[in-house]
C-alpha positions in Angstrom: 0.0 0.0 0.0 1.2 3.5 -0.7 2.0 6.1 1.9 -1.1 8.0 3.0 -3.5 5.4 1.6 -5.0 4.6 5.0 -5.4 8.3 5.8 -7.4 8.7 2.6 -9.6 5.7 3.4 -10.0 6.9 7.0 -11.1 10.3 5.7 -13.8 8.8 3.5 -15.0 6.5 6.2 -15.1 9.4 8.7 -17.1 11.5 6.2 -19.6 8.7 5.8 -19.9 8.2 9.5 -20.4 11.9 10.0 -23.2 12.0 7.4 -24.9 9.1 9.1 -24.6 10.7 12.6 -25.9 14.0 11.2 -28.9 12.2 9.7 -29.6 10.4 13.0 -28.8 13.1 15.5 -27.9 16.4 14.0 -30.8 17.2 11.7 -33.5 17.5 14.4 -31.3 19.1 17.0 -29.9 21.6 14.6 -33.4 22.6 13.5 -34.6 22.8 17.1 -31.6 24.9 18.3 -31.8 27.2 15.3 -35.5 27.7 15.8 -35.0 28.7 19.4 -32.3 31.1 18.5 -34.6 32.5 15.7 -37.4 32.9 18.2 -35.1 34.8 20.6 -33.9 37.1 17.8 -37.4 37.8 16.5 -38.7 38.3 20.0 -36.0 40.9 20.7 -36.7 42.7 17.5 -40.6 42.6 17.4 -41.4 42.0 21.1 -43.0 39.0 22.8 -45.4 37.4 22.2 -44.7 37.2 18.4 -47.4 38.1 16.0 -48.3 35.8 13.0 -46.7 38.2 10.5 -44.3 37.2 7.7 -41.0 38.8 8.9 -40.8 37.0 12.2 -41.5 33.7 10.4 -38.8 34.4 7.9 -36.3 35.1 10.7 -37.2 31.9 12.5 -37.2 29.8 9.4 -33.8 31.1 8.2 -32.3 30.5 11.6 -33.6 26.9 11.5 -32.0 26.3 8.1 -28.8 27.9 9.3 -28.9 25.7 12.4 -29.3 22.5 10.2 -26.4 23.6 7.9 -24.1 24.4 10.8 -24.9 21.1 12.5 -24.2 19.2 9.2 -20.9 21.0 8.8 -19.9 20.2 12.4 -20.8 16.5 12.1 -19.2 15.9 8.7 -16.0 17.9 9.5 -15.6 16.2 12.9 -16.1 12.8 11.4 -13.6 13.6 8.6 -11.0 14.8 10.9 -11.4 11.8 13.3 -11.2 9.4 10.3 -8.2 11.1 8.8 -6.4 11.1 12.1 -7.1 7.5 12.7 -5.8 6.6 9.2 -2.7 8.7 9.6 -1.9 7.0 12.9 -2.3 3.6 11.2 0.0 4.7 8.4 2.6 5.9 10.8 2.5 2.6 12.7 2.7 0.6 9.5 5.7 2.7 8.3 7.5 2.2 11.6 6.9 -1.6 11.4 8.2 -1.8 7.9 11.3 0.2 8.7 12.1 -2.2 11.6 11.5 -5.2 9.4 13.5 -3.8 6.6 16.5 -3.1 8.9 16.3 -6.6 10.3 16.5 -8.1 6.9 19.5 -6.1 5.8 21.5 -6.8 9.0 24.2 -9.4 8.8 23.7 -12.3 11.1 26.9 -14.0 12.2 
């Protein structure tokens, strides 16, 4: 295997795991947290209780979408970094083992 091959495979596996975790955990929580932040922003601008007008709804909806996007970025980036780091460590261990084995084969035995 080439140098860095495990790091690349780990990166892809981490992105996949991050996408699955985002779909299971991050989608609903990102929408919920973004909605609460949007309600707080709209409440501070228009006063509480909010009326059923268009502008507060747009603020809350856009904050919900932003919360989902940020949650997705966090899950996918975190999974990618964890996968790449795991693959890089595996590459480093493999290179160290091959260097030791290579030196043992070139040494003269009396």
